[in-house]
Structures are given as structure tokens and as C-alpha cells.
C-alpha positions, 0 to 999 in steps of 0.5 A: 282549181277554182283559182286557176279558173279564175285566173283564166277567166281573168286572162280572157276578160283582159284580152276581150277588153284589149281587142275591143280596144283595138277594134275601136281605135282602128274605126276611129282611125279609119273614119278620120282618114275617111276623103270627100270623093265624088258620088259614084257613077255608071262608067261612061255616063255624063255627070253634070255640075254646077257651082261658083268661082271667085277670082282675083289677078290682074290685067293688062290693057292695051289700046287698039284704037278708039273704041277697041282694047286688048287685054292680057287677065291672070286670075286665080281663085277658089271653084266650088262644085255642087251637084251629084256628077261634080268631078270633085267638091273644091278646086283651085282654079288658075285661068289666063286669057287674051281679051280683044274687045271686038273679038272676044276671049281666048284663054287656058284653065287649070283646075287643082284639087286638093291632092294636086291633081289637075283638069285642063280646059280651054276658054272662049268667049265671044262676047262684050263687056255687057255680054260676055258669056264664056264656054270652057271645054275640058281637055283632060287632066291627070290622076283621076281626071285623065282622059275626062272631057266635057264642057261648062259655061258661065258669065264673068262679073267684075266686083274690083277693077282699079286702075293699077290693073288689079281685077276681082270677080265671080263667075255667074250661072257655072254649070257643065258637064264631064265625062270621066276618063281612065284615072291614072297614077301620073298623068300627062299635060296637053 
């Protein structure tokens, strides 16, 4: 009887050790799969953010007279957001715009997160090279950004402007606020 009891206890110990190993593996796998989600907020509450955007691209310029030019710009770069209300930590941000040195900028932007979900916006600037304040209006998006609305603003600072039209720059003072919509799985483009 003593031998049977030893076998039973040994069998029980092996099962406990095996179960503990499975639990440890499950916990480790869960920790590896954890995603960085934006902070939870109250539904219907505005979320404020600030950040940085560095981009490179091209500009094609034509003369519209002695002191006036028109340009088409195409920029792409990394946008990193901070603040407890940020919609996400990082995006690839793309902008296309028409710039008139006398009347300002009109453009469209798309921010794409690491899951391929996007935020759409329109951009307007009524400034000159010295005073280039740009405002963006968030028009919704796909996935968890579907139905989102909001605004953001920044000033654009050129870092490199070459004769072949290559440009690099950054957004200065990027800040905004967003009101999240109802997330969807498919989303739609405006």
C-alpha cells in the first residue's frame, strides 16, 4: 500500500508541475502578444494630443508672376503622438497639397497605424513662408478611427529644400483633439 501511495503522489506531483508549466507558458505568450493600446477614455469625450511629424518628399513649383508661385507637394513621414488622449502612439503620415504663395495651402492627409487602419483629414493654411500656420480637420477613418472627428494644427518648417524639388521638414507645435467614433472592422473612405 505504501508503494501505491508513493506512485499516486508522484503522479500528482508531475501533473501539478505540468499544469504550472502550461500556465507559465500561457502567461508568457499573453505578455508577448500584448499591444500598446491608447489609454481608455470616457465615451463621447474629446481627447487631446500633441506630437511630432518629420517628413520627406517632393515639391514641383511653377511661377505665377513676379512675386507669386504655385506648388504641388507630396510628403510622407513618421508621426509620433503623446498625451493621454492620443488616438495612437505612431502613424505613417502622408500629405498631398496645392500651395499658392499668395493664398495659402489646401491639402489632404492620411495617417496609417501599424494595423493598416487610417485617419483621414483635410488641411488648410492661409500663411506665407514666414507665417505658415496649418490647420487640419479630421474627417473619420477606418477601423477604430471610423467616425472620428477633430482638429489639429502645426507650423511647417523646411529643413532641406533642394533645386531638384526634394524637400524634408517637420511640424512644429503639432497639437490637436479628437472625438473617437464607433470602431468598425471594414471602415470606409470619404
